[in-house]
C-alpha positions in Angstrom: 34.9 17.7 0.7 31.3 18.8 0.4 29.1 17.6 3.2 25.7 19.1 2.1 25.1 20.4 -1.4 22.5 20.6 -4.2 22.5 19.0 -7.6 19.6 20.2 -9.7 20.4 17.9 -12.6 17.8 18.0 -15.4 14.2 19.2 -15.2 11.4 18.2 -12.8 9.8 14.9 -14.0 6.2 14.4 -15.0 3.9 13.6 -12.0 0.3 12.3 -12.0 -0.4 15.0 -9.4 -0.8 18.7 -10.1 1.1 21.4 -8.2 -2.2 22.3 -6.6 -2.7 18.8 -5.3 0.8 18.6 -3.8 0.4 22.1 -2.3 -2.9 20.9 -0.7 -1.2 18.0 1.0 1.7 20.2 2.3 -0.6 23.0 3.4 -2.9 20.6 5.3 0.1 19.4 7.3 1.3 23.0 7.8 -2.1 23.8 9.3 -1.6 20.9 11.7 1.8 22.2 12.7 0.6 25.7 13.3 -2.4 24.5 15.3 -0.1 22.5 17.6 2.8 24.9 17.9 5.2 22.7 16.0 8.0 24.6 14.3 8.8 22.0 11.6 8.2 18.4 10.7 10.8 15.8 9.6 9.2 12.9 7.7 11.5 9.8 7.4 9.2 7.0 6.2 8.6 5.9 2.6 5.0 6.9 2.7 5.5 10.2 4.6 8.1 11.4 2.2 6.3 10.2 -0.9 2.9 11.6 0.0 4.2 15.1 0.7 6.9 15.4 -1.9 6.4 12.8 -4.6 9.8 11.2 -4.1 10.0 7.5 -3.2 13.4 6.6 -1.9 15.5 3.5 -2.1 16.7 2.9 1.5 19.8 0.7 1.0 21.1 1.5 4.5 21.0 5.3 4.2 18.7 7.9 5.8 16.2 10.0 3.9 14.0 12.8 5.0 11.4 15.5 4.1 11.5 18.7 6.0 8.4 20.8 6.0 8.3 24.3 7.5 5.9 27.2 7.3 7.5 28.4 4.1 9.7 25.5 2.7 9.4 21.9 1.6 12.7 20.0 1.1 13.7 16.4 0.6 17.0 15.2 2.1 18.7 12.5 0.0 22.0 10.6 -0.2 24.6 11.5 -2.8 24.3 8.1 -4.3 20.9 9.0 -5.8 22.3 12.0 -7.8 19.6 14.4 -9.1 16.7 11.9 -9.2 15.3 13.0 -5.8 15.3 16.7 -6.9 13.6 15.7 -10.2 10.8 13.9 -8.3 10.3 16.4 -5.4 7.5 18.9 -5.3 9.7 21.5 -3.6 13.5 21.6 -3.1 16.1 19.0 -2.4 19.5 18.9 -0.5 22.0 16.1 -0.7 24.3 14.9 2.0 27.6 13.1 1.2 29.2 10.0 2.7 32.3 11.9 3.6 31.3 12.2 7.3 29.0 10.0 9.3 26.7 12.7 10.6 26.0 14.5 7.4 22.3 13.6 7.3 21.8 15.5 10.5 24.0 18.4 9.2 21.5 18.6 6.3 18.6 18.6 8.7 20.2 21.4 10.8 20.4 23.5 7.6 16.6 23.2 7.0 15.0 23.3 10.5 14.6 26.9 11.7 17.1 28.0 14.2 15.5 28.4 17.6 12.9 25.6 16.9 11.5 24.3 20.1 9.1 21.6 18.9 9.7 19.4 15.8 7.4 16.8 14.5 8.7 13.3 13.6 7.0 10.0 12.8 7.0 8.0 16.0 6.0 4.8 14.3 9.0 5.0 12.0 11.8 6.4 14.1 13.7 3.7 16.0 15.2 4.2 19.5 18.6 4.6 18.0 17.3 7.1 15.4 15.6 9.0 18.2 18.9 9.2 20.2 20.7 10.6 17.2 18.0 13.2 16.7 18.2 14.2 20.4 22.0 14.5 20.1 21.8 16.6 17.0 19.1 18.9 18.3 19.6 19.3 22.1 16.7 21.1 23.8 14.2 20.3 21.0 11.0 18.5 22.0 10.1 15.9 19.4 6.3 15.3 18.9 4.4 12.8 16.8 3.0 13.8 13.4 2.6 10.2 12.1 -1.0 9.8 13.4 -2.2 13.1 12.0 -0.5 12.3 8.6 -2.2 8.9 8.5 -5.7 10.4 9.0 -4.9 13.0 6.2 -3.9 10.2 3.9 -7.1 8.1 4.5 -9.2 10.7 2.6 -8.2 10.6 -1.0 -8.4 13.5 -3.4 -9.9 13.2 -6.9 -6.4 13.0 -8.4 -5.5 10.1 -6.0 -8.7 8.3 -6.9 -8.0 8.6 -10.6 -4.5 7.1 -10.1 -6.0 4.3 -7.9 -8.6 3.5 -10.7 -5.7 3.2 -13.1 -4.0 0.8 -10.7 -7.1 -1.4 -10.5 -7.3 -1.5 -14.2 -3.8 -2.7 -14.4 -4.5 -5.2 -11.6 -7.0 -6.8 -13.9 -4.4 -7.1 -16.7 -2.2 -9.0 -14.2 -5.1 -11.3 -13.2 -5.9 -12.2 -16.8 -2.2 -13.0 -17.3 -2.4 -15.4 -14.3 -5.4 -17.1 -15.7 -3.8 -17.4 -19.2 -0.5 -18.8 -17.7 -2.1 -21.3 -15.2 -2.1 -24.9 -16.2 -1.2 -28.3 -14.8 2.5 -28.6 -14.3 3.2 -24.9 -14.5 5.8 -23.7 -11.8 4.4 -21.0 -9.6 7.1 -18.6 -10.5 6.3 -18.8 -14.2 2.7 -17.9 -13.6 3.9 -15.0 -11.4 6.4 -13.8 -14.0 3.7 -13.7 -16.7 1.5 -11.5 -14.5 4.2 -9.2 -13.3 5.6 -8.6 -16.8 2.1 -7.9 -18.2 1.5 -5.3 -15.5 4.9 -3.6 -15.9 4.4 -3.3 -19.7 0.9 -1.9 -19.1 2.2 0.7 -16.6 5.0 1.6 -18.9 2.7 2.5 -21.8 0.0 4.2 -19.7 1.9 7.3 -18.4 4.0 10.0 -20.1 6.7 9.2 -17.6 6.8 6.6 -14.8 9.4 4.9 -12.6 8.9 1.2 -12.9 9.6 -0.2 -9.5 8.2 -2.7 -7.0 5.3 -4.2 -9.1 4.9 -7.8 -8.2 2.7 -10.9 -8.1 2.3 -13.6 -5.5 0.9 -16.8 -7.1 0.4 -19.6 -4.6 -0.9 -23.2 -5.0 -1.9 -26.0 -2.7 -0.6 -25.6 0.9 1.1 -22.3 0.0 -2.4 -20.7 -0.3 -2.7 -20.8 3.5 -1.0 -17.4 3.9 -2.0 -14.2 2.2 1.6 -13.1 1.8 3.4 -16.4 1.2 6.2 -16.1 -1.4 6.2 -17.6 -4.9 8.0 -20.9 -5.1 9.1 -23.4 -7.7 6.3 -25.8 -6.8 4.5 -27.1 -9.9 0.7 -26.7 -10.0 -1.2 -30.1 -9.8 -4.6 -30.9 -11.2 -7.2 -30.0 -8.6 -4.9 -27.6 -6.7 -6.5 -24.6 -5.0 -4.6 -21.5 -6.2 -4.4 -17.8 -5.2 -3.6 -14.9 -7.6 -2.4 -11.7 -6.0 -1.5 -8.9 -8.4 0.1 -5.7 -7.1 1.0 -2.9 -9.5 2.9 -0.1 -7.8 2.5 3.3 -9.5 4.2 6.5 -8.1 4.2 4.8 -4.6 0.5 3.9 -4.8 -0.5 0.3 -4.2 -3.5 -1.5 -5.7 -4.4 -5.2 -5.6 -6.6 -7.9 -6.9 -6.8 -11.3 -5.2 -8.7 -14.3 -6.3 -9.2 -18.0 -5.6 -8.7 -20.3 -8.6 -8.6 -24.0 -9.2 -6.5 -25.9 -11.8 -8.9 -28.0 -14.0 -11.3 -29.1 -11.2 -12.4 -28.6 -7.6 -13.6 -31.2 -5.2 -17.1 -30.9 -3.7 -15.6 -29.9 -0.3 -13.6 -27.2 -1.9 -16.6 -25.9 -3.9 -18.7 -25.7 -0.8 -16.1 -23.7 1.2 -15.3 -21.5 -1.8 -19.0 -20.7 -2.4 -19.4 -19.8 1.3 -16.4 -17.4 1.2 -17.8 -15.9 -2.0 -21.1 -15.3 -0.2 -19.2 -13.4 2.5 -17.5 -11.4 -0.2 -20.8 -10.5 -1.8 -22.4 -9.6 1.5 -19.4 -7.5 2.6 -19.3 -5.7 -0.7 -23.0 -4.7 -0.3 -22.2 -3.3 3.2 -19.6 -0.9 2.0 -20.7 2.7 2.2 -20.6 6.0 4.2 -21.8 5.8 7.8 -20.8 2.2 8.2 -18.1 1.6 10.9 -15.2 -0.8 10.2 -16.2 -2.9 13.3 -19.8 -3.1 12.3 -18.9 -4.6 9.0 -16.5 -7.1 10.5 -18.9 -8.2 13.2 -21.7 -8.8 10.7 -19.5 -10.9 8.5 -18.2 -12.8 11.5 -21.8 -14.0 12.0 -21.9 -15.5 8.5 -18.8 -17.5 9.2 -20.0 -18.5 12.7 -23.2 -19.9 11.2 -21.1 -22.3 9.1 -18.7 -23.1 12.0 -15.9 -21.5 10.0 -15.1 -18.4 12.1 -12.1 -20.1 13.6 -10.5 -20.4 10.2 -10.7 -16.6 9.4 -7.1 -15.4 9.2 -7.1 -11.6 9.2 -9.4 -8.5 8.9 -11.9 -8.0 6.1 -10.1 -5.1 4.3 -8.0 -2.0 4.6 -7.4 1.5 3.3 -5.5 2.1 0.1 -3.1 4.8 -1.0 0.7 5.4 -0.5 1.5 1.9 0.8 3.2 -1.3 -0.2 4.1 -4.6 1.3 6.9 -3.0 3.2 5.6 0.5 4.1 2.6 2.7 4.7 -0.3 0.9 6.5 -3.2 3.3 7.2 -4.2 1.4 10.3 -7.1 3.7 11.2 -9.2 2.3 8.4 -9.1 -1.5 8.7 -12.2 -3.6 8.6 -11.6 -5.3 12.0 -13.6 -5.8 15.2 -11.3 -3.4 17.1 -11.5 -0.5 14.7 -14.5 1.8 15.1 -13.7 4.3 12.4 -16.7 5.3 10.3 -16.3 5.1 6.5 -16.5 8.5 4.8 -16.7 9.7 1.2 -13.2 9.8 -0.3 -11.9 6.7 1.5 -10.7 3.9 -0.6 -11.1 0.5 1.1 -10.9 -3.2 0.1 -13.2 -6.0 0.9 -11.1 -9.2 1.2 -12.5 -12.1 3.3 -10.3 -15.1 3.8 -10.5 -18.5 5.5 -7.8 -21.1 5.8 -8.6 -24.8 6.2 -5.7 -26.8 7.5 -4.1 -29.7 5.6 -5.8 -33.1 6.3 -9.3 -31.6 6.4 -11.7 -31.8 3.4 -11.3 -28.7 1.3 -7.9 -27.7 2.7 -6.4 -24.5 1.5 -6.8 -20.7 1.7 -9.8 -19.0 0.1 -9.5 -15.2 -0.6 -11.2 -12.7 -2.8 -10.3 -9.0 -2.9 -12.0 -5.9 -4.5 -11.3 -2.2 -4.0 -14.1 0.3 -3.3 -14.3 4.1 -3.4 -16.6 5.3 -0.7 -19.0 7.9 -2.2 -21.6 10.3 -0.8 -24.4 7.7 -1.2 -22.7 4.3 -1.4 -19.5 2.6 -2.6 -18.2 2.1 -6.1 -16.4 -1.2 -6.9 -13.5 -0.2 -9.1 -12.1 -3.7 -9.4 -15.0 -5.3 -11.3 -13.5 -8.7 -12.0 -15.3 -12.0 -11.7 -14.8 -14.4 -8.8 -16.2 -17.8 -7.9 -16.5 -21.2 -9.4 -18.3 -20.1 -12.6 -15.2 -18.2 -13.8 -12.2 -19.3 -11.8 -11.8 -23.0 -12.5 -9.1 -22.8 -15.1 -9.4 -25.6 -17.7 -7.1 -26.3 -20.7 
């Protein structure tokens, strides 16, 4: 039985990123390894492997890796995936079989230089059990963190990344229009979400020479379900006067983009309109603050004062925005760039950051529900470009039939 082997089945697939772009990413990490006397790095997270290799794995209970050394770049994948990981990898690929429990670590041993003393791993992804298995497989090796360095590299986007993110925001708007077209009194939430997701998938499919269609989704919430930004779609039927939230998320080559909007079905009460307009005012003010030289905490604290002036600060439910790139609802947070009071990172050209204020008014109070708007900005040398450019607020988002 083969325990580690290669299967170069077919040709390398089309990628939105040039060889030069992928080399840049790998070489930037190689420079970090060299500067810190690290002999090799083993990435195990979705975002780490995807960012440096172009391959996004399907976990399903198996381990995956990307081993970077001074002169090699290799993904490690399970036999169940066949040749797809090799076709997607910028670099080489080795496959481990299920015929023996420790074959993943056998594959790693074939790639990490013999005599390696220090090996980088992602501390924020490797569990205690995983760390024990690594220690047993590589006795005498010191494992050091490369996750933080990788995260900071990912926060500054290349021109090619920004082009893909722009395409994602365009497709977000396709999904948002589909939500608006499908929303009506009596519509089940899931039917509205299906219309949006299908519209985005079709648009992604026709927009690239080749693309893996995976993980695009829509959250559409109504009534009490709007109180959480990540509440699931249900079979609840939308009622007249319901507050609603559209949340459209196309996933393209591992890159996440989003648009989120508050809507109302047919009509909105005076109390709802008052709160909605206030949240939109925060959205407008926050959008105008985006730009180089602004710190994340500075923006958050200034917007807090607006809510505080209306006695609404206690209803704010999360930070005002975050970095975009290789991430999803289950992987890849770039926590160093979040618009929160406890993050002092200064925005720089090349960062891609959202503005997304939200307040949640509890049931039983006038205007109950969750209010949230969301745009994506590219930080430039002299400002910030809104690449979402989609309407928000009562003038456009009360959906009447």
